[in-house]
C-alpha positions in Angstrom: -24.9 3.7 11.8 -22.7 5.8 9.4 -21.0 3.8 6.7 -17.2 4.2 6.9 -15.1 5.6 4.0 -11.7 4.5 2.7 -9.5 6.3 0.2 -7.6 3.6 -1.7 -4.7 4.8 -3.8 -2.8 2.1 -5.7 -5.3 -0.3 -7.3 -3.8 -1.3 -10.7 -5.8 -4.4 -11.6 -7.4 -7.5 -10.1 -4.0 -8.9 -8.9 -2.8 -5.8 -7.1 -2.5 -5.9 -3.3 -4.5 -2.7 -3.0 -7.4 -4.5 -4.8 -7.4 -7.3 -2.2 -7.5 -4.7 0.6 -10.3 -2.8 -1.1 -12.4 -5.9 -1.5 -12.0 -6.9 2.2 -12.9 -3.4 3.3 -15.9 -3.4 1.1 -17.1 -6.7 2.4 -16.9 -5.2 5.9 -19.1 -2.3 5.0 -16.6 0.4 3.9 -17.4 2.8 1.0 -14.4 2.6 -1.3 -13.1 5.8 -2.9 -10.5 4.6 -5.4 -8.0 6.3 -7.6 -6.5 5.3 -10.9 -3.2 6.4 -12.5 -4.4 7.4 -16.0 -6.9 6.6 -18.7 -4.9 3.6 -19.8 -5.2 2.1 -16.3 -8.8 2.9 -15.8 -10.4 -0.2 -17.4 -8.3 -2.5 -15.3 -9.1 -0.6 -12.1 -12.8 -0.7 -13.0 -12.6 -4.5 -13.2 -12.1 -4.3 -9.4 -14.2 -1.4 -8.5 -17.3 -2.4 -10.5 -17.5 -5.6 -8.4 -17.6 -3.4 -5.3 -20.4 -1.1 -6.5 -18.1 1.9 -6.9 -19.4 4.4 -9.4 -16.9 7.3 -8.9 -13.2 7.0 -9.4 -10.6 9.7 -9.3 -7.4 10.1 -11.5 -4.4 10.7 -9.3 -0.7 10.8 -10.0 1.8 11.7 -7.3 2.7 15.4 -7.5 -0.5 16.4 -9.2 -2.0 18.8 -6.6 -5.1 19.6 -8.7 -6.0 15.9 -8.8 -5.6 15.5 -5.1 -7.6 18.6 -4.5 -10.4 17.3 -6.6 -10.7 14.3 -4.3 -10.8 16.5 -1.3 -13.4 18.8 -2.9 -15.5 15.8 -3.6 -15.3 14.6 0.0 -16.2 18.0 1.3 -19.1 18.6 -1.1 -20.5 15.1 -0.4 -20.2 15.5 3.3 -17.9 12.5 3.5 -15.0 12.0 6.0 -12.4 9.3 5.7 -11.9 6.6 8.2 -9.0 4.9 6.3 -6.4 5.9 3.8 -4.7 3.0 2.0 -1.4 4.0 0.4 -0.5 1.2 -2.0 1.6 2.8 -4.7 5.2 2.1 -5.6 7.4 3.1 -8.5 11.0 2.4 -9.5 12.2 3.2 -13.0 15.6 1.4 -12.6 14.5 -1.6 -10.6 16.4 -3.9 -12.9 19.7 -2.1 -12.3 22.0 -3.1 -9.5 21.9 -0.6 -6.6 25.3 0.9 -7.4 24.1 1.6 -10.9 21.0 3.6 -10.0 20.9 7.3 -10.7 20.1 9.9 -8.0 17.2 11.2 -10.1 15.7 7.7 -10.3 16.2 7.1 -6.5 14.6 10.5 -5.8 11.6 9.8 -8.0 11.1 6.4 -6.5 11.3 7.7 -3.0 8.8 10.5 -3.8 6.2 8.1 -5.2 6.7 5.0 -3.1 7.4 6.6 0.3 7.0 10.3 0.7 3.7 10.5 -1.1 2.1 8.9 1.9 3.2 11.9 3.9 2.1 14.4 1.2 -1.4 12.9 0.9 -1.8 12.6 4.6 -0.8 16.2 5.1 -3.4 17.5 2.6 -6.2 15.3 4.1 -5.5 16.6 7.6 -5.2 20.2 6.4 -8.6 19.8 4.7 -10.0 18.2 7.9 -11.4 15.2 5.9 -9.6 12.5 7.9 -11.6 11.4 11.0 -10.1 11.2 14.5 -9.7 7.5 15.1 -8.9 7.1 11.4 -6.2 4.8 10.1 -3.5 5.1 7.5 -2.0 1.9 6.0 0.8 1.4 3.6 2.6 -1.6 2.0 6.2 -2.6 2.7 8.3 -5.6 2.0 11.1 -7.6 3.8 13.6 -6.0 1.4 13.3 -2.9 3.7 15.8 -4.6 6.1 17.2 -7.6 4.2 19.1 -7.4 1.0 16.8 -9.3 -1.4 18.4 -10.2 -4.7 16.6 -8.4 -7.5 14.8 -5.9 -5.3 17.7 -3.6 -5.6 16.8 0.1 -5.1 13.4 -0.6 -3.6 14.9 -2.0 -0.4 16.2 1.3 0.8 13.0 3.1 -0.4 10.9 0.7 1.6 13.2 1.3 4.6 12.4 5.0 4.3 8.7 4.2 4.1 8.8 2.3 7.3 10.6 5.1 9.0 7.9 7.5 7.8 5.3 5.2 9.3 6.9 5.4 12.7 7.3 9.2 12.5 3.8 9.8 11.3 2.4 7.5 14.0 4.2 9.4 16.7 3.0 12.8 15.3 -0.6 11.9 14.6 -1.4 9.8 17.7 -2.6 13.0 19.5 -5.2 13.3 16.8 -6.3 9.8 17.3 -5.0 8.8 13.8 -3.0 5.5 13.5 -0.4 4.7 11.0 0.9 1.2 10.1 2.3 -0.9 7.3 1.8 -4.5 6.3 4.6 -6.4 4.8 3.5 -9.3 2.5 5.8 -11.9 1.2 6.2 -12.0 -2.6 2.9 -11.7 -4.5 2.7 -11.9 -8.3 1.5 -8.5 -9.1 2.1 -6.4 -12.2 4.8 -4.4 -10.3 6.4 -7.6 -9.2 6.8 -8.7 -12.8 9.5 -6.0 -13.1 11.7 -7.6 -10.4 14.5 -9.7 -11.8 14.2 -13.3 -10.9 10.8 -12.8 -9.2 9.5 -16.3 -10.0 12.5 -17.8 -8.3 11.9 -15.6 -5.3 8.3 -16.9 -5.1 9.6 -20.5 -5.1 12.3 -19.8 -2.4 9.6 -18.2 -0.2 7.2 -21.1 -0.7 9.9 -23.5 0.2 10.9 -21.5 3.3 7.4 -21.3 4.6 6.3 -23.7 7.4 2.9 -23.7 5.6 4.6 -24.4 2.2 2.8 -21.5 0.5 2.9 -17.8 0.0 0.3 -15.3 1.1 -2.6 -14.7 -1.1 -4.6 -11.5 -1.6 -7.4 -12.7 0.7 -4.8 -13.3 3.5 -3.4 -9.8 3.0 -6.8 -8.2 2.9 -7.8 -9.8 6.2 -4.7 -8.6 8.0 -5.1 -5.2 6.5 -8.7 -4.9 7.8 -7.5 -6.0 11.3 -4.7 -3.4 11.3 -7.0 -0.7 10.0 -9.7 -1.3 12.5 -7.9 -2.3 15.7 -7.7 0.9 17.8 -4.6 -0.3 19.7 -2.3 -0.7 16.7 0.0 2.1 15.5 3.5 2.7 14.3 4.1 -1.0 13.3 4.9 -3.2 10.4 3.1 -6.5 10.3 4.3 -9.5 8.3 1.9 -11.6 6.3 4.2 -14.0 4.6 3.2 -17.5 5.8 6.3 -17.5 8.1 8.9 -17.5 5.3 10.8 -14.6 6.7 11.4 -16.2 10.1 12.2 -19.8 9.1 15.3 -21.5 7.6 14.4 -24.8 6.0 17.2 -27.1 5.1 16.4 -29.6 2.3 16.6 -33.2 3.6 
């Protein structure tokens, strides 16, 4: 039986959500094709990928067409086709500013990297015919897409755009048998989260709101990601994995 292949864009280190997803896919027999942002990031990405037996990593920065083409060239030359594309990248240069203080240039850059890059990469993969019919595209959102979360600022609207793109792509690509979804974890202490003002307080609030009295861990997120990627009936949706914190109001006794 052919081993399935997953392109995973967004592994930063051991604590990143994309790392948890890559590990779960690997455990379930997927060949992981990972990217890294730059040479500075490479050692931290390799801490993840070395455990998965990955020996080939690809540099990729959003907007670098040559780097994306190198990934496609590799797939074609190796006779590999993708069964999954995990889009796990986000960027916001002015995340610590209030929304009304954010510049248009910063908002554009954040939207390009965090949202529209999913469309750009998908388009190139389809044009090169390296994404299998029946394949799955998965991205990462957050409850800030539809609730105003203190400290999340400009990323709330950007994630809202991302979720709209999930629905649009799912509608367009369904005829090709390609599914598009997002998972929306609760707060997870990643490197990116460290840039969010008051994030440790947000973790505590989410933990207290959860009926399970905890927040989701990388293993939880990885398991849901695998289900969404592999279930052939799921497309165009955003799935919560937050231990119930987003649907519960708990009043202290």
